[in-house]
C-alpha positions in Angstrom: -30.2 80.9 -19.8 -32.8 78.6 -21.2 -30.3 77.1 -23.6 -27.8 76.4 -20.8 -30.6 74.7 -18.7 -31.6 72.6 -21.7 -28.0 71.5 -22.3 -27.7 70.6 -18.6 -30.9 68.5 -18.6 -29.8 66.8 -21.9 -26.4 66.0 -20.4 -28.1 64.6 -17.3 -30.4 62.5 -19.3 -27.5 61.1 -21.4 -25.6 60.2 -18.2 -28.7 58.4 -16.8 -29.1 56.5 -20.0 -25.4 55.5 -20.1 -25.5 54.5 -16.4 -28.7 52.4 -17.0 -27.1 50.7 -20.1 -24.0 49.8 -18.1 -26.1 48.5 -15.2 -28.3 46.4 -17.5 -25.2 45.0 -19.3 -23.5 44.2 -16.0 -26.6 42.6 -14.6 -27.2 40.5 -17.8 -23.6 39.1 -17.8 -23.6 35.5 -16.5 -20.4 33.8 -15.3 -20.2 30.1 -15.4 -17.3 27.8 -14.3 -16.2 25.0 -16.6 -13.6 22.2 -16.6 -12.9 22.6 -20.3 -12.6 25.3 -23.0 -11.7 28.1 -20.6 -8.6 30.3 -20.3 -5.7 28.7 -18.5 -2.0 29.7 -17.9 -0.6 27.0 -20.2 -3.4 27.0 -22.9 -1.1 28.7 -25.5 1.8 26.4 -25.1 0.4 23.4 -27.0 -1.8 23.1 -30.1 -4.8 21.6 -28.2 -4.8 24.5 -25.8 -4.7 27.0 -28.7 -7.7 25.2 -30.3 -9.7 25.4 -27.1 -8.9 29.1 -26.7 -10.1 29.7 -30.2 -13.4 28.0 -29.4 -13.6 30.1 -26.2 -13.2 33.3 -28.2 -15.7 32.2 -30.8 -18.2 31.5 -28.0 -17.7 34.9 -26.4 -18.2 36.5 -29.8 -21.5 34.7 -30.2 -22.6 35.1 -26.6 -20.9 38.2 -25.2 -23.0 38.2 -22.0 -21.8 34.7 -21.0 -18.4 34.5 -19.4 -17.0 31.0 -19.0 -14.3 30.8 -16.3 -11.8 28.0 -15.6 -12.1 25.8 -12.6 -9.2 23.5 -12.8 -8.9 20.8 -10.2 -5.3 21.2 -8.9 -5.4 17.9 -6.9 -4.0 15.1 -9.1 -4.2 11.5 -8.0 -3.0 8.3 -9.6 -4.8 5.1 -10.5 -8.5 4.7 -10.0 -8.5 7.7 -7.6 -7.6 10.0 -10.5 -11.3 11.0 -11.0 -11.9 11.5 -7.2 -11.1 15.3 -7.1 -14.1 16.2 -9.2 -16.3 13.9 -7.1 -15.0 15.6 -3.9 -15.8 19.0 -5.3 -19.4 17.8 -6.1 -19.7 16.4 -2.6 -18.5 19.8 -1.2 -20.9 21.8 -3.5 -17.9 23.6 -5.0 -18.0 21.8 -8.4 -18.0 23.8 -11.7 -21.3 24.5 -13.5 -20.1 22.6 -16.6 -18.3 19.4 -15.8 -16.3 17.0 -17.9 -17.9 13.6 -18.4 -16.5 10.6 -20.2 -18.2 7.3 -21.1 -17.0 5.2 -18.1 -18.1 8.0 -15.7 -21.5 8.4 -17.1 -23.3 5.6 -15.4 -22.2 6.7 -11.9 -22.8 10.4 -12.6 -26.3 9.8 -13.9 -27.2 7.2 -11.3 -26.0 9.4 -8.5 -27.9 12.5 -9.8 -24.7 14.5 -10.5 -25.9 15.7 -13.8 -29.0 17.7 -14.6 -31.2 16.2 -17.3 -31.2 18.3 -20.5 -34.9 17.6 -21.3 -35.7 21.3 -21.5 -33.2 21.8 -24.3 -33.3 18.6 -26.3 -36.1 17.3 -28.5 -35.2 13.9 -29.7 -38.6 13.3 -31.3 -38.7 16.1 -33.9 -36.3 17.4 -36.5 -35.8 21.1 -36.9 -37.7 21.1 -40.2 -40.7 19.4 -38.5 -40.7 21.9 -35.7 -40.7 24.8 -38.2 -43.6 23.3 -40.1 -45.6 23.1 -36.9 -44.6 26.6 -35.8 -42.8 25.2 -32.7 -39.2 25.9 -33.6 -37.0 27.2 -30.8 -33.4 28.1 -31.7 -32.3 27.3 -28.1 -33.5 23.7 -28.6 -31.4 20.8 -30.1 -33.6 18.8 -32.4 -33.2 15.2 -33.5 -31.2 15.9 -36.7 -28.6 18.0 -34.8 -28.5 15.4 -32.0 -27.8 12.5 -34.4 -24.9 14.5 -35.9 -23.5 15.1 -32.5 -24.0 11.7 -30.9 -22.7 8.5 -32.6 -25.0 5.5 -32.6 -22.7 3.5 -30.3 -23.0 5.9 -27.4 -26.7 6.8 -27.6 -27.3 4.8 -24.5 -24.3 6.2 -22.7 -25.4 9.8 -22.9 -29.0 9.1 -22.1 -31.3 6.9 -20.0 -34.8 5.6 -20.6 -37.2 5.8 -17.7 -39.9 3.4 -16.7 -42.4 5.1 -19.0 -40.1 4.7 -22.0 -39.1 8.3 -22.2 -35.4 9.0 -23.0 -33.5 11.6 -21.0 -30.2 13.1 -22.1 -27.6 14.1 -19.5 -24.4 15.2 -21.4 -23.2 15.8 -24.9 -19.9 14.7 -26.5 -17.4 17.1 -27.9 -14.6 14.7 -29.0 -14.2 11.1 -29.9 -11.1 8.9 -29.5 -10.6 5.3 -30.7 -7.8 2.9 -29.9 -5.6 1.6 -32.8 -2.3 -0.1 -33.3 0.5 2.5 -33.6 3.9 1.3 -34.8 7.3 2.8 -35.3 8.4 2.2 -39.0 12.0 2.8 -38.2 12.0 0.0 -35.6 10.3 -2.3 -38.1 13.0 -1.7 -40.6 15.7 -2.4 -38.0 14.1 -5.7 -37.3 14.0 -6.6 -41.0 10.3 -6.0 -41.5 8.6 -4.0 -44.3 6.6 -1.3 -42.4 4.1 -1.0 -45.2 3.3 -4.7 -45.5 4.5 -6.6 -42.4 2.4 -4.9 -39.8 0.3 -7.4 -37.9 -3.2 -8.1 -39.2 -4.1 -11.0 -36.9 -3.3 -12.0 -33.3 -0.9 -14.7 -34.4 0.9 -12.1 -36.6 1.0 -9.7 -33.7 2.8 -12.2 -31.5 5.2 -13.2 -34.3 6.1 -9.6 -35.3 6.6 -8.6 -31.6 9.0 -11.5 -31.2 11.0 -10.5 -34.3 11.3 -7.0 -33.0 12.1 -7.9 -29.4 15.9 -7.7 -28.8 16.9 -6.1 -25.5 20.6 -6.4 -26.4 20.0 -3.8 -29.2 17.7 -1.8 -26.9 14.7 -2.8 -29.1 11.3 -4.0 -27.7 8.2 -5.4 -29.3 5.1 -3.8 -27.8 3.9 -1.8 -24.8 1.6 -3.9 -22.6 0.0 -3.0 -19.2 0.9 -5.5 -16.5 -0.3 -3.8 -13.3 -3.4 -1.6 -12.8 -3.6 -0.8 -16.5 -3.8 -4.3 -17.8 -7.6 -4.3 -17.9 -7.6 -1.1 -20.0 -4.9 -2.2 -22.4 -6.5 -5.5 -23.1 -10.0 -4.1 -23.7 -9.9 -4.2 -27.6 -8.9 -7.9 -27.4 -12.0 -8.7 -25.3 -14.3 -6.7 -27.6 -12.9 -8.5 -30.6 -13.8 -11.8 -29.1 -17.4 -10.7 -28.6 -17.2 -10.2 -24.8 -19.8 -7.6 -23.6 -17.7 -6.7 -20.5 -20.6 -5.0 -18.7 -24.2 -4.9 -19.9 -27.8 -4.3 -18.7 -30.1 -7.3 -18.0 -33.1 -7.1 -20.2 -35.6 -8.0 -17.5 -34.3 -6.0 -14.5 -32.3 -3.2 -16.2 -29.5 -3.9 -13.7 -25.9 -3.7 -14.8 -24.0 -7.0 -14.7 -20.4 -7.9 -15.5 -20.0 -10.5 -18.3 -16.3 -10.7 -19.0 -15.9 -14.3 -17.9 -17.3 -15.9 -21.0 -15.3 -18.2 -23.3 -14.3 -15.3 -25.6 -13.1 -13.2 -22.7 -11.0 -16.0 -21.3 -9.4 -16.6 -24.7 -8.6 -12.9 -25.0 -7.1 -12.9 -21.5 -5.0 -16.0 -22.5 -3.6 -14.3 -25.6 -2.9 -11.1 -23.8 -1.2 -12.7 -20.8 1.0 -14.8 -23.1 2.0 -11.7 -25.0 3.2 -10.3 -21.6 4.9 -13.4 -20.1 4.8 -16.5 -22.2 8.2 -18.3 -22.7 9.7 -18.3 -26.2 13.2 -18.8 -27.7 14.9 -16.0 -29.8 17.1 -16.5 -32.8 20.1 -17.0 -30.6 18.5 -19.8 -28.7 18.0 -17.7 -25.6 14.9 -18.3 -23.5 12.8 -15.1 -23.1 9.5 -14.3 -21.5 7.0 -12.0 -23.1 7.4 -9.6 -26.1 7.1 -6.2 -24.6 7.5 -3.8 -21.8 5.1 -2.7 -19.0 3.4 0.5 -19.7 4.6 2.2 -16.6 8.3 2.2 -17.5 8.0 2.0 -21.3 6.7 5.3 -22.5 10.1 7.1 -22.1 11.6 4.3 -24.2 8.8 4.6 -26.8 9.5 8.4 -27.0 13.1 7.5 -27.7 11.9 5.4 -30.7 13.0 2.0 -29.3 9.6 0.2 -29.1 7.9 -1.2 -32.1 4.1 -1.1 -31.3 1.6 0.2 -28.8 -2.2 0.6 -28.6 -2.9 4.3 -28.6 -5.9 6.7 -29.1 -6.4 8.6 -32.3 -8.9 11.5 -32.5 -11.8 12.1 -34.9 -10.4 15.6 -35.7 -6.6 15.7 -35.1 -5.6 12.1 -35.8 -2.3 12.1 -34.0 -3.5 14.1 -31.0 -1.9 11.7 -28.5 1.3 13.2 -27.0 3.2 10.0 -27.7 2.7 10.2 -31.5 2.1 14.0 -32.1 5.8 14.6 -32.9 6.1 11.6 -35.3 5.9 12.2 -39.0 3.9 9.9 -41.4 7.3 8.5 -42.5 7.9 7.3 -38.9 4.4 6.5 -37.7 2.1 3.8 -38.9 -1.5 3.6 -37.7 -3.5 0.4 -38.4 -6.6 -1.2 -36.9 -6.3 -3.5 -33.9 -5.4 -7.0 -35.3 -8.2 -9.4 -36.1 -9.1 -12.0 -33.5 -9.8 -15.7 -34.1 -13.4 -14.7 -34.2 -12.8 -12.7 -37.4 -13.5 -9.4 -35.8 -11.5 -6.3 -35.0 -13.4 -4.2 -32.5 -11.8 -1.4 -30.6 -12.6 0.9 -27.8 -14.4 4.2 -28.3 -13.6 6.8 -25.7 -15.9 9.9 -25.5 -15.2 13.2 -23.9 -18.3 15.3 -23.2 -19.7 18.0 -21.0 -22.8 18.1 -18.8 -24.4 20.6 -16.4 -23.6 19.8 -12.7 -26.6 19.2 -10.5 -25.2 21.6 -7.9 -25.9 24.4 -10.3 -29.3 25.9 -9.2 -29.4 29.3 -10.8 -31.7 29.1 -13.9 -29.6 31.7 -15.7 -26.4 29.7 -15.1 -28.1 26.5 -16.2 -29.3 28.2 -19.5 -25.8 29.7 -20.0 -24.2 26.3 -19.3 -26.5 24.7 -21.9 -25.5 27.2 -24.6 -21.8 26.6 -23.8 -21.8 22.8 -23.9 -23.9 22.9 -27.0 -21.6 25.3 -28.8 -18.2 23.6 -28.0 -19.2 20.5 -29.9 -21.1 22.2 -32.7 -20.0 22.4 -36.3 -19.1 26.1 -35.7 -16.7 25.1 -32.9 -15.3 22.3 -35.0 -14.7 24.8 -37.9 -12.7 27.0 -35.5 -10.7 24.1 -34.2 -9.8 22.9 -37.7 -8.9 26.5 -38.8 -6.5 26.7 -35.8 -4.9 23.4 -36.7 -4.5 24.4 -40.4 -3.0 27.8 -39.5 -0.5 26.1 -37.2 0.7 23.6 -39.9 -1.3 20.5 -38.8 -3.4 20.2 -41.9 -1.8 16.9 -42.9 -2.8 15.3 -39.6 -6.5 16.2 -39.7 -9.4 13.8 -40.5 -9.8 14.5 -44.3 -13.6 14.2 -44.1 -13.5 17.2 -41.6 -11.2 19.1 -43.9 -13.6 18.8 -46.8 -16.6 19.5 -44.7 -15.2 22.8 -43.4 -13.7 24.1 -46.7 -10.1 22.9 -46.6 -10.4 20.2 -49.3 -7.1 21.2 -50.9 -5.3 19.6 -47.8 -7.3 16.3 -47.8 -4.9 14.6 -50.2 -1.9 15.3 -47.9 -3.3 13.1 -45.1 -1.7 9.6 -45.2 -4.2 7.1 -46.7 -3.3 4.5 -44.1 -4.3 7.0 -41.3 -7.5 7.9 -43.0 -8.6 4.3 -43.5 -7.7 3.3 -40.0 -9.6 6.2 -38.4 -12.7 5.4 -40.5 -12.5 1.7 -39.8 -12.0 2.1 -36.1 -14.9 4.6 -35.7 -17.2 2.2 -37.5 -16.0 -0.9 -35.6 -15.9 0.3 -32.0 -17.7 -0.1 -28.8 -17.8 2.4 -26.0 -15.8 1.6 -22.9 -18.0 0.2 -20.1 -20.4 2.8 -18.9 -22.6 1.1 -16.3 -22.8 2.4 -12.7 -19.4 2.5 -11.0 -17.6 1.5 -14.2 -15.1 4.3 -13.8 -13.2 1.7 -11.6 -13.6 -1.1 -14.1 -10.0 -0.8 -15.2 -8.6 -1.4 -11.8 -11.0 -4.3 -10.9 -10.7 -6.0 -14.3 -6.9 -5.9 -14.1 -6.9 -8.0 -10.9 -7.3 -11.5 -12.6 -4.5 -10.6 -15.1 -2.2 -9.5 -12.2 -3.0 -12.8 -10.4 -2.2 -14.7 -13.5 1.2 -13.0 -13.9 2.1 -13.5 -10.2 1.2 -17.2 -10.4 3.0 -17.8 -13.7 -0.1 -18.9 -15.5 1.1 -17.7 -19.0 4.1 -20.0 -18.6 2.0 -23.1 -18.3 2.5 -25.1 -21.5 -0.8 -27.1 -21.4 -3.6 -25.1 -22.9 -6.4 -26.7 -21.0 -4.7 -26.2 -17.6 -3.9 -22.6 -18.4 -7.4 -21.7 -19.7 -9.0 -23.5 -16.7 -7.0 -21.4 -14.2 -7.8 -18.2 -16.1 -11.5 -19.1 -16.1 -11.4 -19.5 -12.3 -9.7 -16.1 -11.9 -12.2 -14.4 -14.1 -15.2 -16.0 -12.5 -13.9 -14.7 -9.1 -13.3 -11.2 -10.6 -16.8 -11.0 -12.1 -18.4 -12.1 -8.9 -16.5 -9.5 -7.0 -17.3 -6.7 -9.5 -21.0 -7.6 -9.5 -21.0 -7.5 -5.7 -18.9 -4.4 -5.0 -19.3 -2.3 -8.1 -22.8 -3.2 -9.3 -24.4 -4.5 -6.1 -25.6 -7.8 -7.6 -25.9 -10.3 -4.7 -28.4 -13.2 -4.5 -31.2 -12.6 -2.0 -30.6 -15.7 0.1 -26.9 -14.9 0.5 -27.9 -11.3 1.4 -30.2 -12.6 4.2 -27.3 -14.5 5.7 -25.0 -11.5 5.4 -27.5 -9.3 7.2 -27.7 -11.7 10.1 -24.0 -11.8 10.4 -23.8 -8.0 10.2 -26.5 -7.6 12.8 -24.7 -9.9 15.2 -21.4 -8.1 14.7 -23.0 -4.7 15.1 -24.7 -5.8 18.3 -21.3 -7.0 19.6 -19.7 -3.6 18.6 -22.5 -1.6 20.3 -22.2 -3.6 23.5 -18.4 -3.3 23.4 -18.6 0.5 22.9 -20.9 0.8 26.0 -18.7 -1.4 28.1 -15.6 0.4 27.1 -17.0 3.9 27.7 -18.3 2.7 31.1 -14.9 1.3 32.0 -13.0 4.4 30.9 -15.4 6.6 32.8 -14.8 4.6 36.0 -11.1 4.5 35.3 -10.8 8.3 35.4 -13.6 9.1 38.0 -11.1 9.3 40.8 -10.3 7.1 43.8 -12.8 5.3 46.0 -11.8 7.5 49.0 -13.1 10.7 47.3 -16.4 12.3 48.3 -19.1 11.3 45.9 -21.1 14.2 44.5 -24.0 14.3 42.1 -23.9 16.1 38.8 -25.3 19.3 40.2 -22.9 19.1 43.1 -19.9 19.2 40.7 -21.5 22.1 38.9 -22.0 24.0 42.1 -18.4 23.4 43.3 -16.6 24.0 39.9 -19.1 26.3 38.1 -16.3 28.7 37.0 -14.2 25.9 35.5 -17.2 24.7 33.5 -17.9 28.3 32.3 -14.3 28.6 31.1 -14.5 25.2 29.4 -17.8 25.9 27.7 -16.4 27.4 24.4 -14.0 24.4 24.1 -16.7 21.9 24.8 -19.1 23.6 22.3 -16.4 23.5 19.5 -15.7 19.8 20.3 -19.4 19.1 20.1 -19.9 21.0 16.8 -16.8 19.8 15.0 -16.5 16.2 16.5 -19.6 14.8 18.0 -22.2 16.3 15.6 -20.4 14.9 12.5 -20.1 11.6 14.4 -23.8 11.5 15.0 -24.6 12.4 11.3 -22.1 9.7 10.3 -23.8 7.1 12.4 -27.0 7.8 10.5 -25.2 7.7 7.1 -23.9 4.2 7.9 -27.4 2.9 7.5 -28.2 4.7 4.2 -27.3 4.3 0.5 -26.2 7.9 0.8 -26.4 10.2 -2.2 -24.6 13.5 -2.2 -27.4 14.9 -4.5 -30.9 13.7 -4.3 -32.6 11.3 -1.9 -30.8 8.7 0.1 -32.3 5.2 0.7 -32.4 3.4 4.1 -30.6 0.1 3.7 -30.4 -1.1 7.3 -27.3 -3.2 8.0 -26.5 -3.8 4.3 -23.5 -1.4 4.4 -21.9 -3.3 7.3 -22.7 -6.6 5.5 -20.9 -5.3 2.4 -17.9 -4.5 4.5 -17.7 -7.7 6.4 -17.9 -9.9 3.3 -15.6 -7.8 1.2 -12.2 -9.5 0.6 -10.6 -6.2 -0.2 -11.6 -4.9 3.3 -9.9 -7.8 5.0 -6.8 -7.3 2.8 -6.8 -3.6 3.9 -6.9 -4.7 7.5 -3.9 -6.9 7.0 -2.1 -4.2 5.2 -2.9 -1.8 8.0 -1.4 -4.2 10.5 1.7 -4.3 8.4 1.8 -0.5 8.2 1.4 -0.2 12.0 4.3 -2.7 12.5 6.7 -0.8 10.2 5.5 2.5 11.8 6.5 1.3 15.2 9.8 0.0 13.9 10.8 3.0 11.8 8.8 6.0 13.1 8.3 5.3 16.9 11.6 3.7 18.0 14.3 5.7 16.1 13.5 9.1 17.8 14.0 7.4 21.2 17.3 5.8 20.1 18.5 9.1 18.5 17.6 11.1 21.6 19.6 8.7 23.8 22.6 9.0 21.5 22.5 12.8 21.3 22.1 13.2 25.0 25.5 11.4 25.4 27.3 13.7 22.9 29.8 15.9 24.7 30.0 18.4 21.8 28.1 19.7 18.8 24.8 18.2 20.1 23.0 21.4 19.1 24.3 21.1 15.6 23.0 17.6 15.3 19.6 18.5 16.7 19.2 21.2 14.1 20.3 18.9 11.3 17.8 16.2 12.3 15.0 18.7 12.8 15.4 20.4 9.4 13.3 17.9 7.4 10.3 18.7 9.6 10.3 22.2 8.2 9.4 20.8 4.7 5.7 20.4 3.9 4.5 16.8 4.3 3.2 16.7 0.7 6.5 18.0 -0.6 8.4 15.3 1.4 6.3 12.6 -0.1 6.6 13.9 -3.7 10.3 14.4 -3.3 10.8 10.8 -2.0 8.6 9.5 -4.8 11.1 11.0 -7.2 13.9 9.4 -5.3 12.1 6.0 -5.7 12.1 6.2 -9.5 12.5 2.5 -10.5 14.6 3.3 -13.6 18.4 3.4 -13.5 18.2 7.2 -13.5 16.4 7.1 -10.1 18.3 8.9 -7.3 18.4 5.9 -5.0 19.2 3.4 -7.8 22.1 5.6 -8.8 23.4 5.3 -5.2 23.0 1.5 -5.4 24.9 1.5 -8.7 28.0 2.8 -6.9 28.2 -0.5 -4.9 27.3 -2.6 -8.0 23.7 -3.3 -6.8 21.0 -3.5 -9.5 18.1 -1.0 -9.7 15.2 -1.7 -7.4 11.5 -1.1 -8.2 10.8 0.4 -4.8 7.2 1.5 -4.9 6.4 -0.9 -7.8 7.7 -3.9 -5.9 5.1 -5.6 -3.6 7.8 -6.7 -1.2 9.4 -3.2 -0.9 6.4 -0.8 -1.4 5.2 -0.7 2.3 8.7 0.0 3.7 9.3 2.6 1.0 6.2 4.5 2.1 7.3 4.5 5.7 10.9 5.7 5.1 9.9 9.3 4.2 7.8 9.6 7.4 10.7 8.3 9.5 13.0 10.7 7.8 10.8 13.7 8.3 9.5 12.8 11.8 12.7 11.7 13.5 13.8 15.3 14.4 10.7 16.5 16.2 10.3 13.2 18.1 13.9 13.3 19.1 13.6 16.9 20.6 10.5 15.8 22.7 12.5 12.9 24.2 15.6 15.1 24.7 13.4 17.4 26.8 12.1 14.4 28.8 15.6 13.2 29.4 16.4 16.4 31.2 13.9 15.4 33.9 15.9 12.2 34.8 17.6 12.9 38.2 21.4 12.9 37.9 21.8 11.3 41.3 20.1 8.2 40.0 22.8 7.9 37.2 25.5 8.5 39.8 24.1 5.8 42.1 23.8 3.3 39.2 27.4 4.0 38.1 28.6 3.3 41.7 26.7 0.0 41.6 28.5 -0.9 38.4 25.7 -0.4 35.8 26.9 0.2 32.3 25.4 2.4 29.6 22.7 0.0 28.5 21.9 -0.9 32.1 21.3 2.8 33.0 19.0 3.2 30.0 17.0 0.1 30.8 16.7 0.5 34.6 16.6 4.3 34.9 16.1 6.3 31.7 13.2 4.3 30.2 11.2 3.9 33.4 11.5 7.6 34.1 10.3 8.8 30.7 7.8 5.9 30.3 4.7 8.2 30.6 5.9 10.2 27.6 6.8 7.1 25.6 3.3 5.7 26.3 1.6 8.9 25.1 3.7 9.0 22.0 3.0 5.3 21.3 -0.8 6.1 21.4 -0.3 8.9 18.9 1.8 6.8 16.5 -0.6 3.9 16.7 -3.7 6.0 16.0 -1.9 7.9 13.3 -0.8 4.6 11.6 -4.3 3.1 11.7 -5.7 6.3 10.2 -3.0 6.8 7.5 -4.2 7.3 4.0 -2.8 10.5 2.5 0.8 9.5 2.2 -0.2 6.1 0.7 -2.5 7.8 -1.7 0.2 10.1 -3.0 2.9 7.5 -3.1 1.3 4.3 -4.5 -2.5 4.8 -4.4 -2.7 1.4 -2.7 -0.7 -0.5 -5.3 1.0 -2.6 -6.5 -1.7 -5.2 -6.4 -3.1 -4.0 -3.0 0.3 -4.3 -1.4 -0.2 -0.9 0.3 -4.0 -0.8 0.4 -4.5 0.3 4.0 -7.9 0.7 5.6 -7.9 4.5 5.5 -7.4 4.3 1.7 -10.2 1.8 1.4 -12.5 4.4 3.1 -11.3 7.0 0.6 -11.9 4.8 -2.4 -15.4 3.7 -1.2 -16.4 7.3 -0.7 -14.9 9.2 -3.6 -14.2 6.5 -6.2 -16.9 3.9 -5.8 -19.4 6.5 -4.5 -20.4 4.2 -1.7 -20.5 6.8 1.1 -22.6 4.6 3.4 -20.1 1.7 3.1 -17.2 4.1 3.7 -18.9 5.4 6.9 -19.4 1.8 8.0 -15.7 1.0 7.6 -14.9 4.2 9.5 -17.0 3.0 12.5 -15.3 -0.4 12.5 -11.9 1.4 12.4 -13.1 3.5 15.3 -14.0 0.4 17.2 -10.4 -0.9 16.8 -8.9 2.4 17.9 -11.1 2.8 21.0 -10.1 -0.6 22.2 -6.5 0.2 21.7 -6.8 3.6 23.4 -8.6 2.1 26.3 -5.7 -0.3 26.9 -3.2 2.5 26.8 -5.3 4.8 29.0 -5.5 2.0 31.6 -1.7 2.0 31.7 -1.5 5.8 31.9 -4.1 6.0 34.7 -1.7 4.1 36.9 1.0 6.8 36.4 1.6 9.8 38.6 2.5 13.1 36.9 4.5 15.7 38.8 6.3 18.9 37.9 9.9 18.4 36.9 12.5 19.7 39.4 15.6 21.4 38.2 
């Protein structure tokens, strides 16, 4: 009996211990969300994904109680808006705990307090040995020696900031480095009669000459890939660096960021680049040609076919040919050499850094500590060793940085790496500068491309006189630098700012008075006729108390979801608003920034153009279609169904589908149709003259059916006796429509007109998906400008100010339409 009781108590004790252990383990497990190095559905389908998964498993083995989880951002946008989804998640407090940071983002992320300082975990003053000697060593701390191994000297100022007291604060750590080099196809060189081992370009002049020798469209062979549109500022960056241009730098006295890429070296670099793209030259057959390459947008598929000679591409400090466009090329096909030397005698390329930081929205101390361990590990020598092991095991040993192979015990493979690749990587890493990393420099590429785009559209590269050509380029770059300093970096002289504030104050006063007058007018307009009994507020409550009770829930929801955000937005318009941290009161500065921003006025003009085409293609066709279908004696139901079917497709799918149709290549669906009638391929969304109409066409296609059904229902209310009377009077088909049909359905037409106009003024989503505002601001509507200011430039106060100005336009428009509707009498239709 005693033995059985003892066994029972022992079993019970073991169960309690096991339960306690499970509970402790469960409680001590910390889950963090990260943008990188986490399991994903397609991680095992490419070598980079396999390497990341190997790092993930190694981290879990070292820290079993920390579970990194993926947090991919499914929203993908083009152009400068590509980085907006992460910013939107930060603004919505749904961002991952560990977020991806690259060099050009760092200034904005740090300046806007998106990243937590890593002061608690980094000691840049002591080495690990010094800390051990003093008995202060902490294994969870990164000391100076480890930090210097991790952070290259060029990016020390990008990953950290020095405060007013001289103390340096670190905000993110790199895990991978990329440098831009000249990649060339050896087979194409041989076809052009060039020796791929000797005749690759070493200087700018040789680059132009080699590209001309390769360029032969008749043989489907092209010289070099060069950005012409929004990517021109990025593609040309190494040429600017090589001429000594600082692009963007801090002022020593004030510490403010200032754009500098309008100096003499920058203009010379822009001249060389623009002439590569569009300068006239004569080929060996005496034919006049312009430029020696292809635009980057349409060229990559041709590069992948092996028909382009050169391009500026990134190589990685671990896997040299990590770029997708060269990963499948063997050393016998691919040459990698430094960017050609400039007339200055320098070859300086761009250093692109990928890193991780802890998002400031992470507040749990355990998650912060776990996030630090994670971002420290993924860029550590241990993680690097795992990555290299994965590459070697998968047959990539001959493409790995030989220094890394030797460092991690694979020295037997170092000799298999092409010597040219090895020397190019070493030279590029030593002679590189980080891409611009000041505040708002994530949009440098788009802004710095504007002067080159203007030069191309004006034909500047085709000007023979060097002085005239350089003078015009200087003007374009002076204008661009001034615009970037104002919009991106906020550098405006004080006397000019005083004038702008006065103008903004006057405009705001006018807007406020107009709002009051319009609301008063609308209130009187819908207050009833003069013959009605006048009651006070409480009189109306007493008479219609039940109606007000029934309306209360709807009124409350409208107040909470409409008017409360409106009131908060009114306050934000006067702040330099930060999503995280304190916001600064700036008065009317946001409105001043809007009113004196040339891009804003361009967006107003583009919006007017968008409204015009919306009225022409979206508003009118459903009316015409309804009138036609109402006259069909047979099969009218079939046609109604056919026209309505596109409305069943999601709006986003419609836009993406039509974007595929608008493919500018000869393989594009619409261009194939045009080829049947011997009409050449059109650029559609890439052509400034066609882009706006191309955006409206999908909306017209998808919206014609629903609009048509609404008008068909309205046509049923037109009395038949009116038609009969008009027929007796000799009225024809058009006469009946003009004098009977349209006047009868006019109230519905006016209401639909209001909806179409307001929707057109507020449009942004379809433009964002189709063109992102391009090409060259040809579709940059005001709604898109609000989006860019908020989620790309991080100027939330300016975005709200634009929204208020847009609201002013719409209220004036709505008032005009309501005045017309107030004169109409609505009655129940009679059968």
